[in-house]
NUBA-483930 format. One line per field, with one value per residue (C-alpha): residue number from 1; x, y, z. Coordinates in nm, 3 decimals. Last residue first. Layout:
<sites>
zadren = c(NUM:...)
x = c(X:...)
y = c(Y:...)
z = c(Z:...)
</sites>
This chain:
<sites>
zadren = c(141:140:139:138:137:136:135:134:133:132:131:130:129:128:127:126:125:124:123:122:121:120:119:118:117:116:115:114:113:112:111:110:109:108:107:106:105:104:103:102:101:100:99:98:97:96:95:94:93:92:91:90:89:88:87:86:85:84:83:82:81:80:79:78:77:76:75:74:73:72:71:70:69:68:67:66:65:64:63:62:61:60:59:58:57:56:55:54:53:52:51:50:49:48:47:46:45:44:43:42:41:40:39:38:37:36:35:34:33:32:31:30:29:28:27:26:25:24:23:22:21:20:19:18:17:16:15:14:13:12:11:10:9:8:7:6:5:4:3:2:1)
x = c(9.649:9.728:9.982:10.162:10.174:10.314:10.588:10.682:10.694:10.910:11.136:11.185:11.243:11.507:11.672:11.694:11.838:12.096:12.200:12.234:12.433:12.667:12.734:12.792:13.030:13.224:13.268:13.337:13.594:13.759:13.786:13.917:14.186:14.291:14.327:14.496:14.259:14.396:14.428:14.069:14.019:13.985:13.672:13.455:13.678:13.607:13.231:13.249:13.451:13.190:12.917:13.107:13.187:12.822:12.710:12.970:12.850:12.488:12.574:12.791:12.530:12.254:12.461:12.544:12.174:12.065:12.311:12.107:11.958:11.582:11.458:11.093:10.904:10.568:10.314:10.010:9.722:9.749:9.648:9.981:10.175:10.482:10.639:10.979:11.041:10.952:11.165:11.472:11.442:11.399:11.694:11.911:11.887:12.022:12.290:12.382:12.102:11.927:11.568:11.294:10.959:10.682:10.403:10.086:9.902:9.535:9.277:9.059:8.734:8.433:8.262:8.407:8.234:7.890:7.656:7.347:7.513:7.615:7.985:8.129:8.477:8.756:9.041:8.948:9.088:8.934:8.577:8.363:8.030:7.683:7.349:7.407:7.599:7.381:7.067:7.194:7.288:6.942:6.769:6.982:6.868)
y = c(-2.347:-2.102:-1.903:-2.219:-2.352:-2.024:-2.024:-2.385:-2.314:-2.007:-2.217:-2.477:-2.221:-2.042:-2.372:-2.487:-2.153:-2.167:-2.521:-2.420:-2.107:-2.307:-2.557:-2.283:-2.104:-2.427:-2.498:-2.136:-2.113:-2.438:-2.328:-1.984:-2.151:-2.370:-2.077:-2.217:-2.512:-2.743:-3.037:-3.017:-2.920:-3.198:-3.143:-3.352:-3.652:-3.626:-3.617:-3.916:-4.110:-4.032:-4.161:-4.485:-4.525:-4.479:-4.741:-4.984:-4.924:-4.979:-5.314:-5.423:-5.318:-5.495:-5.811:-5.801:-5.761:-6.068:-6.221:-6.186:-5.847:-5.842:-5.526:-5.471:-5.235:-5.133:-5.012:-4.816:-4.838:-4.634:-4.268:-4.099:-4.355:-4.564:-4.708:-4.551:-4.750:-5.081:-4.992:-4.904:-5.214:-5.438:-5.265:-5.406:-5.750:-5.989:-6.220:-6.366:-6.286:-5.975:-6.065:-5.832:-5.839:-5.631:-5.578:-5.420:-5.212:-5.291:-5.051:-4.925:-5.114:-4.889:-4.820:-4.469:-4.357:-4.416:-4.421:-4.204:-3.909:-4.114:-4.148:-4.088:-4.231:-3.969:-4.212:-4.308:-4.014:-3.762:-3.875:-3.686:-3.604:-3.678:-3.587:-3.218:-3.130:-3.346:-3.196:-2.842:-2.918:-3.071:-2.769:-2.539:-2.727)
z = c(2.113:1.829:2.029:2.143:1.788:1.653:1.918:1.847:1.473:1.526:1.751:1.479:1.201:1.410:1.507:1.145:1.033:1.314:1.213:0.846:0.936:1.163:0.883:0.628:0.864:0.932:0.561:0.470:0.751:0.643:0.280:0.381:0.592:0.298:0.059:-0.252:-0.306:-0.578:-0.338:-0.214:0.150:0.409:0.619:0.385:0.455:0.829:0.766:0.534:0.791:1.058:0.827:0.764:1.134:1.231:0.979:1.110:1.464:1.358:1.201:1.496:1.751:1.557:1.529:1.901:1.980:1.783:1.536:1.219:1.127:1.077:0.906:0.987:0.760:0.901:0.646:0.750:0.507:0.191:0.169:0.241:0.044:0.119:-0.196:-0.131:0.186:0.021:-0.281:-0.074:0.143:-0.161:-0.331:-0.054:-0.216:0.047:-0.099:0.239:0.480:0.604:0.684:0.563:0.743:0.582:0.831:0.691:0.946:0.975:0.840:1.124:1.168:1.142:1.472:1.498:1.178:1.321:1.024:1.059:0.889:0.584:0.507:0.160:0.109:0.105:0.180:0.531:0.723:0.483:0.549:0.306:0.459:0.324:0.473:0.547:0.231:0.008:0.154:0.101:-0.260:-0.322:-0.172:-0.388:-0.701)
</sites>
């Protein structure tokens, strides 16, 4: 039984990049055709169902072939600039609204300090984790 296990381990490898399919030793893995990327073009028009974009982004899988989602915005470059500018303004408005303390807040300065302190703490934590990862990568390489 041990001889059979040894033969299976030497003759058969599991190819993790191609979905765990068995590959024989004599077979050249590099000559296999790579799975093609699937292009999913979505054109924004009147009555466009935005759920399509959400569903197509959520259905991405680690083991499926690559999926490229192309969102076509009408109007060329000016249309893209207008759409991205509107998105930026909406996010900026949300940030400004989050800085206004609630009406029933008695300590407005304390609210602002907690808000700014929490933001600074989150950014510092992210930077610490990033630089630790960079340091660990440089030590391992």
